[in-house]
TORMI-61723 format. One line per field, with one value per atom (N, C-alpha, C): z, y, x. Coordinates in steps of 0.001 Angstrom, whole numbers, plus 500000, padded with zeros to 6 digits. Layout:
BEGIN
pz <- (Z|...)
py <- (Y|...)
px <- (X|...)
END
This chain:
BEGIN
pz <- (483615|485424|485918|486796|487913|489161|490049|491160|492277|492828|493704|495059|495683|497230|497281|497316|496926|498857|498901|499919|499999|499729|500194|501202|501442|502282|503554|504376|505192|506222|506465|507215|508240|509335|510883|511654|511552|511764|511390|510423|509210|508309|507813|506060|505199|504120|503309|501489|500976|499587|498733|498292|497423|498025|499631|500458|500158|499277|498514|497537|497080|496395|494997|494309|492978|493017|493813|493716|493293|493962|494305|492668|492014|490571|490056|490316|488937|488697|490019|490176|489561|490009|489466|488111|487693|486004|484680|485966|485328|485643|486952|486440|485494|485138|484358|484526|485874|486138|485419|484962|484490|485381|486333|487329|488971|490010|491069|492104|492954|493915|495350|495880|496495|497849|499254|500414|501399|501805|503094|504212|504262|505915|506472|506433|507634|508233|507249|508225|509286|509419|510131|511853|512086|513430|513600|512686|512661|513049|514051|514264|513237|512660|511585|510419|510301|509295|507651|508513|507186|506322|506811|507030|506411|506115|505577|504150|504273|502719|502518|502581|501669|501193|501779|501531|500285|500791|499202|498576|498305|497553|495973|497255|496642|495580|496561|496253|494954|495182|493603|492284|492481|491405|491308|491760|491135|491198|491749|491449|490193|490459|489578|488921|488200|487550|486646|486591|485597|485271|487244|487458|488804|489376|491206|491376|491902|492361|494058|494813|495904|496582|497681|498182|499851|500288|501624|502433|504195|505257|506306|506544|507826|508443|509393|511267|511668|511598|511896|513657|514549|515691|516302|514996|515283|515299|515829|516095|514202|513791|512372|511065|511443|510360|509033|509315|508274|507066|507525|507097|506436|507403|506292|504910|504862|504141|502829|502918|502341|501586|502008|501644|500725|501208|500337|498845|498964|497424|496859|497364|496934|496873|497823|497409|496479|497366|496114|495127|495477|494122|493998|495295|495020|494718|494514|493787|495294|496292|497536|498602|499464|500738|501075|502845|502639|504109|504701|505990|506631|507941|509270|510007|510455|511620|512955|512580|513764|514281|513095|513741|514492|514174|514512|515320|516456|517082|517510|515878|516209|515114|516226|514960|513460|513221|512262|512121|514274|514533|515150|514892|515340|514780|515887|514759|514175|514627|513927|512387|512573|511113|510275|510200|509486|509096|510196|509613|508972|508341|507898|506232|506275|505108|504477|505292|504762|503807|504365|504087|502698|502719|501628|500228|500827|499495|499312|499687|499395|498090|498543|497578|496350|496788|495581|495081|496141|496224|496905|496393|496622|497631|498939|500380|500099|500563|500823|502286|503070|504277|504229|505273|505264|506654|505920|507302|508223|507768|508053|507167|508399|507672|507853|508363|508720|509584|509466|510229|511667|512582|514145|514555|513923|514344|514329|513462|512806|513339|514462|514961|515747|516317|516760|518194|519409|520595|521078|521805|522214|521193|520257|519461|518487|519639|518808|518035|516813|516133|515375|515822|515641|514042|513029|512193|512411|511593|511684|511069|512390|511592|510670|509701|508580|508935|509783|510044|510569|511168|511342|509523|508687|507350|506444|506923|506889|506712|507480|508462|507665|507078|506805|505670|504869|503412|502120|502710|501786|502122|503231|503721|502237|502185|501531|499880|498924|497339|496460|497241|496021|496700|497583|497910|497649|497470|496084|498274|498234|498876|498479|499145|498658|499962|500211|501168|501052|501786|501338|502812|501992|502641|503299|503077|503646|502426|501972|500574|500701|501198|501247|502984|503970|505354|505576|504926|505030|505251|504154|503595|504045|504937|505755|506758|507536|508807|509282|508367|508972|508026|508551|508013|507618|507704|507079|505740|504784|503718|502488|502536|501658|501491|502725|503084|502804|502714|502398|500860|500553|498806|497911|499000|498014|497731|498570|498561|496779|496265|495043|494975|496397|496069|496911|497020|497868|497136|497165|496003|497352|496842|497500|496739|497689|496881|497279|496245|496514|497920|497998|498519|500238|500203|501832|500948|499967|499811|499546|500562|500384|500380|500153|500275|498748|498973|497141|496804|495860|495014|495947|497042|497110|496206|495275|494511|493605|492950|492408|493920|495085|496145|496150|496548|496523|495384|494335|493484|493148|493885|494081|495419|495832|496955|496421|496113|495700|494530|493002|492191|491078|489621|488726|488776|488710|489061|490087|491324|492758|493334|492333|492697|491712|492924|492053|492483|491795|492210|492911|493423|494715|495430|495174|495737|497787|498005|499553|499433|498515|498168|498380|498808|499004|500175|501361|502074|501773|501388|500517|498843|498784|497467|496673|495318|494512|493828|493650|492665|493132|494794|495340|494501|494455|493945|492298|491381|490106|490517|490736|490583|491097|491778|492860|491404|490470|488889|488278|487974|486863|487260|488460|489054|488905|489227|488577|487882|487439|485671|485315|485344|485194|483641|483131|482127|481324|480114|479957|480369|480218|480470|481903|483029|484389|484697|483989|484573|484109|482931|482357|483608|484004|484446|486224|486420|488005|488074|486704|486820|486036|485527|485339|485003|484830|483911|485311|486323|487662|488454|488363|489227|488234|487087|485926|486279|486410|486595|488194|488747|489572|490099|490076|489412|488764|487733|486954|487651|488546|489349|490614|491082|491846|491388|489961|489790|489477)
py <- (494654|495276|495649|496122|496680|496582|495377|495500|495946|497133|498017|497333|496479|495856|494488|494034|492420|492704|491021|490972|489522|489740|488477|487929|486209|485945|485321|484791|484448|485207|485102|486282|484862|486210|485461|484958|484648|484215|482686|482159|481072|481309|479731|479719|480725|481344|481556|480471|480831|479928|481293|480918|481633|482678|482170|482937|482722|481749|481522|482436|483459|484603|483697|482759|481956|481873|480824|480550|482232|482717|484063|484638|484482|485297|484538|482988|482646|482644|482313|482410|484697|485652|486748|486755|485957|486111|485506|484347|483824|483881|485379|486315|487372|487583|488959|490103|490078|490876|490897|491926|492490|493310|493042|493759|494071|494301|493487|494398|495355|496066|495579|494974|493761|494812|494726|494653|493334|493381|491835|491539|490353|490500|490259|489571|490078|491537|492500|493847|494048|492824|493303|493217|492733|491880|492261|492149|491366|493641|492934|493960|494415|493317|493611|493524|495520|495831|495740|496332|495895|494619|493560|491811|491604|492699|492392|493162|494033|494463|494104|493423|493136|491705|490826|489510|490256|490991|491717|491592|492425|493350|491415|490948|489918|489084|488405|487410|488156|489827|490296|490430|490668|490536|489018|488027|486594|485782|485960|485861|486247|487788|488375|489774|489007|490594|491182|492757|493024|492507|492260|491997|492329|492033|492445|493996|494777|496233|496442|496188|495877|497192|497461|498179|498283|498602|498369|499059|498181|498735|499770|500357|501422|501430|501585|501949|503677|504104|505430|505658|504753|504635|503598|502988|502646|502904|503125|503591|503293|504445|504767|504375|504646|504380|505128|506340|507164|506279|505455|504476|503528|502820|501370|502425|504058|504628|504644|504956|505922|504304|503019|501650|501114|501850|500934|501758|503146|503688|503678|503877|503833|502722|501623|500216|499408|499215|498204|499009|500260|500602|500868|500734|500603|501675|502104|502883|503623|502953|503506|502971|503144|502107|501973|501276|500923|500783|502061|501824|500838|500355|499639|500426|501400|502252|501732|501147|499913|499163|498368|497251|497783|498625|499552|500409|500805|501644|502436|503490|505125|505500|506873|507158|507661|508895|509556|511095|511105|512595|512218|511518|511393|512184|513079|514011|513129|511912|511084|510355|510400|509839|510840|512353|513630|513894|513740|513254|512540|511606|510496|510625|511483|511876|512472|513521|514219|514106|513324|512461|511924|510932|510524|511256|512744|513731|513833|514034|514724|514210|512658|511655|511208|512128|511895|510621|509193|508173|507985|506532|506637|506277|506363|506549|505770|504152|503883|503258|503768|503342|502783|501076|500476|500936|501171|501824|500326|499543|497996|496763|496030|495225|492987|493505|492429|493186|492210|493054|492540|493501|493377|491893|491355|490072|489262|488940|487817|488080|488636|488647|488252|487657|486763|487549|486813|487432|488485|488277|488332|489531|489916|491121|491729|492861|493068|494257|494741|496037|497060|497932|498734|499323|499538|500536|502058|502378|503514|505096|505632|507116|508350|508087|508774|510605|510206|512199|513221|513219|514198|514240|513450|513999|514957|515292|516252|517685|517539|518912|518454|517490|517026|517006|516468|516449|517984|518619|519993|520510|520200|521236|520211|519237|518320|518278|518915|519515|517667|517402|516581|514906|514910|514178|512595|511996|510808|509396|509650|509033|508080|506747|505982|505226|505452|505003|503105|501979|500987|500436|499371|498817|500195|500849|502130|501455|502222|502081|503480|502930|503698|504121|503079|502908|504260|504901|506282|507491|507384|508226|508605|507314|507027|507205|507507|507296|508441|509436|510240|511466|512531|514009|514365|514426|514882|514485|513244|512755|513834|514744|515286|516369|516980|517947|517391|515928|515182|514852|514755|514699|515793|517028|518520|518127|517809|518167|517735|516681|516406|515300|514882|513619|511981|512327|510946|510209|508600|507632|506163|505653|504766|503665|502096|501097|500197|499762|499161|497899|497220|496152|495580|497016|496844|497692|498074|498978|498361|498321|497080|497943|496858|497395|497319|497780|497858|499120|499398|500280|501126|500901|501026|501815|500780|501650|503249|502576|503921|505743|505081|506259|506779|505402|506075|507008|506657|507292|508930|508796|509859|511088|510175|511038|511822|510920|511177|511648|510818|511159|509919|509850|508772|508732|509680|509660|509426|508857|508299|507456|506052|505143|503822|503129|502187|500834|500024|498496|497978|497547|496693|495032|494400|493201|492603|492849|492482|491454|490529|489512|489064|487457|486350|486604|487248|487461|487606|488667|487883|487399|486903|486364|487960|487059|488002|488434|487314|487336|488953|489210|489866|491105|491593|493188|493217|492027|491866|492284|491852|491853|493279|493379|495113|495716|495955|496746|496610|494884|494440|494983|494862|494750|496579|497476|498741|499202|499129|499723|500744|500720|501780|502266|503443|503796|502861|502594|502308|502753|504633|505213|505165|504916|504932|503802|502513|501650|500726|501479|500777|501849|503243|503812|502901|502433|501800|500305|499948|498972|499300|500362|500448|501759|502649|503700|504732|504470|505595|505441|503490|503175|503712|503270|503557|505241|506506|507525|508006|507031|507390|506591|505818|504706|506320|506991|507208|508451|509450|510382|509855|508987|508535|508161|507486|506944|508555)
px <- (497104|496742|497242|497777|498552|498062|498483|498065|498974|499014|499216|499573|498969|499168|499406|499748|500529|501463|501796|503100|503555|504597|505806|505673|505810|506780|505307|505031|504392|503546|502315|501709|501443|501701|502811|501498|500370|499435|498853|499124|498460|499160|499334|500089|498557|499055|497751|498394|497768|498142|498421|499841|500360|501445|501698|502611|504013|504133|505798|506607|507301|506980|506911|507889|507066|505936|505734|504119|503443|503290|502300|502690|503616|504119|503608|503645|502816|501187|500811|499274|499478|499579|498940|499322|499902|500419|499130|498722|498324|496439|496193|495227|495344|496468|496549|496933|497818|498638|499763|500042|501389|502186|502295|502950|502084|503181|502729|503503|503419|503956|503841|505329|505198|505889|505045|505699|505925|506482|506984|505706|505311|504444|505791|506563|508115|507853|507455|508118|507248|505880|505284|505525|506414|506966|508061|509119|510724|511531|512158|513212|513930|514398|515238|515029|514482|514512|515275|516581|517601|517062|517320|517482|516131|514507|513116|513365|514179|514331|515082|516187|517264|516510|515490|515180|514220|513161|512235|512772|514268|514896|515169|516324|516738|515376|514269|513596|512467|512041|511482|511974|513715|514870|514972|515108|515382|513640|512738|510837|510721|510848|509225|510723|511770|512163|511067|511555|510411|508523|508584|507386|507326|507686|507492|508263|507790|508265|508171|509279|509372|509187|508392|508134|509049|509860|510347|509865|509989|509628|510720|509288|510519|510118|510604|510027|510865|509739|510620|510750|510152|510159|511662|512098|513638|514718|515792|516880|516933|517927|518408|518122|516254|516180|516447|516867|517218|517857|519151|519831|518861|517926|517308|516370|515815|515594|516260|517833|518713|518848|519266|519114|518292|517228|515563|515617|515854|516391|517370|519011|519720|520593|520215|521328|519691|518719|518041|516805|516837|516834|515207|514765|513036|512623|511407|510174|509209|509396|508834|508954|508054|507891|507249|506708|505130|505566|504462|504085|503090|502952|501775|502077|501939|501570|501654|500288|499734|500705|501213|501942|503143|503526|505436|504855|503456|503417|503160|502971|502637|501773|500981|499570|500458|499704|499567|500405|499970|500469|501722|502426|503727|504410|505149|506605|507615|507869|508047|508062|506695|505909|506179|506224|506200|507459|508698|510025|510241|509710|509457|509299|508057|507115|508224|508403|509487|510743|511168|512735|512295|511228|510650|510563|509292|509609|510704|511504|512611|513485|513195|513786|512609|511213|510166|510157|510195|509627|508300|507734|506068|505908|505261|504902|503762|503636|501649|502174|500897|500404|499025|499193|498093|497472|496197|495729|495585|495418|495082|494887|495664|496168|495170|494293|493417|491854|490646|489667|489801|489686|490145|489014|488057|487507|487952|488675|489713|491074|491361|492866|493142|494043|494655|494334|494038|493327|494494|495335|496663|497216|497308|497685|496317|495458|494593|495447|495180|495705|494751|494264|493502|493813|492802|493020|493506|494257|495076|494386|494451|493132|494385|493557|494221|493985|493174|493449|493615|494750|496262|496585|496608|497344|496304|495307|494653|495378|496743|496964|497815|499063|500618|500329|500099|500212|500015|498927|499191|500154|501746|502240|503718|503597|504567|503774|503476|503298|503920|505493|506032|506303|505085|504951|504284|504351|503562|502982|501647|501023|500391|499960|498735|499078|497317|496876|495896|496964|495822|495110|494302|493296|492394|491839|491000|490073|490306|488395|487607|486312|485832|485429|485913|486166|487162|488016|488464|486929|486588|485691|484840|483922|482924|483290|484409|484794|485457|486259|487358|486464|485820|485450|486555|487793|488110|489070|488581|489869|489313|487753|488093|489109|489645|490595|491838|491813|493368|493640|492646|492071|492195|492328|492216|493587|494145|495910|496623|495693|496238|497015|497300|498605|498679|497606|496897|496239|496281|495773|495138|494003|493424|493567|493963|493475|492167|491772|490041|490199|491396|491217|489879|490156|489260|487805|487306|486390|485336|484148|483352|482123|481208|479369|479292|478157|477180|477426|477957|478412|479763|480502|481779|482217|482894|484252|483532|482249|481655|481838|481432|481320|482948|483843|484998|485549|485053|485515|485059|483813|483244|483373|483925|484707|485896|486694|488106|488404|488629|489014|489199|488265|488827|490635|491152|492502|493074|492734|493515|492681|492088|492061|492339|493034|494193|493645|494029|493373|494805|493920|494972|494362|494296|494274|494059|495105|495583|495695|496161|497063|498361|498484|497492|497072|496651|495795|494202|494026|492085|492531|491533|491655|490868|492175|492549|491242|490242|488903|487850|488191|487687|487498|488630|489445|488805|488857|489264|487406|486231|484916|484667|485252|484305|484627|485405|486123|484621|485196|483877|482714|482006|480567|480709|481220|481341|480215|480769|480012|480780|481666|482701|482534|482057|483208|484603|484499|485841|486925|487237|488101|488129|487836|487795|488340|487672|488167|489624|489782|490991|492206|492234|492600|492659|491573|491513|492550|492223|492918|494770|495387|496627|496997|496266|496741|497444|496408|496864|498044|498236|499570|500698|500524|501343|501556|500870|501121|501772|501304|502075|503691|503970|504829|506139|505329|506296|507062|505821|506125|507421|507398|508206|509681|509397|511035|511794)
END
């Protein structure tokens, strides 16, 4: 089982169980996870992006060698983001990056975002975009952060066939709320995780709207309970080959393309 959506360190607004890297690794291993793709909660609000990525790389190397796959933070609205991307790829040997546009103050129609995607595609590294991190109803009242609108991707992604793109915390939200989701997935290089895929039959609908090869297991742990994602797959009644693709096969294929 590969979990494509975990985060290290502390959520800015409260403590969560498993926010110590060593504890997170131990808990995920106990749950049967064999690999976890990790971003950093620090990247949401910290302006020192280089420091965030250095600490993430060190924690993954020391606390989860051959288990944690670090995904760097890049903010295309910050000066010298190109150097941050270079460090992620060349110095820290990261397989990809994880973007949080709503926390960094840009939309997916921003030219800076398109430039970042193009640079990542040239390097053939994976790009994850977190469409949301938390339900708007539970957010700190002085820091409301609306979800990211993925609609502009319908025009951008088809122009970048080398791009390996994954939308996190979208689930069926993107399919139900964005009329252009079919155009996004037609490009052939966009995947979804299941962490915020809610509702009865949600996973089956997401697979039908995208493809059995486009849906990957992701828990948003430790912010969410890991078992929430696990039960979504177990209760879906998928054929065995599709179930194993969601758990592991699709993630391995995406990581292979990005390596």
